[in-house]
C-alpha positions, -999 to +999 in steps of 0.1 A: +000+000+000+028+024+008+044+019-026+011+026-043+005+056-021+039+071-030+034+063-067-002+077-069-001+104-042-032+094-022-038+097+015-035+065+034-051+062+068-045+029+087-070+021+115-061-004+142-093-021+154-078-040+183-096-030+215-125-012+199-155-035+202-175-016+175-147-017+149-139-053+158-175-063+153-177-045+119-144-054+104-128-085+121-138-110+095-128-087+066-092-079+076-075-065+058-102-043+043-096-012+022-122+015+018-120+043-007-142+073+000-162+052+025-168+023+000-154-011+007-132-019-023-109-048-012-110-075+014-084-101+024-061-091-005-053-059-023-042-064-059-019-036-069-034-030-104-069-030-089-058-005-063-043+018-089-076+016-110-098+022-079-077+052-068-077+067-103-115+063-105-119+080-071-097+109-081-121+117-110 
């Protein structure tokens, strides 16, 4: 993710859910999960080309 962030120039915010019962209930089974503009785009695995495409679409 950091490589793609540096390449594409998007903001990356990592959220640790450990110890937060609400976040653990919402996301535990999906880790890792990537949301772009509040929309779940990737779960379990982030394919680099798919991430590049999703970020480019969100930037439009």
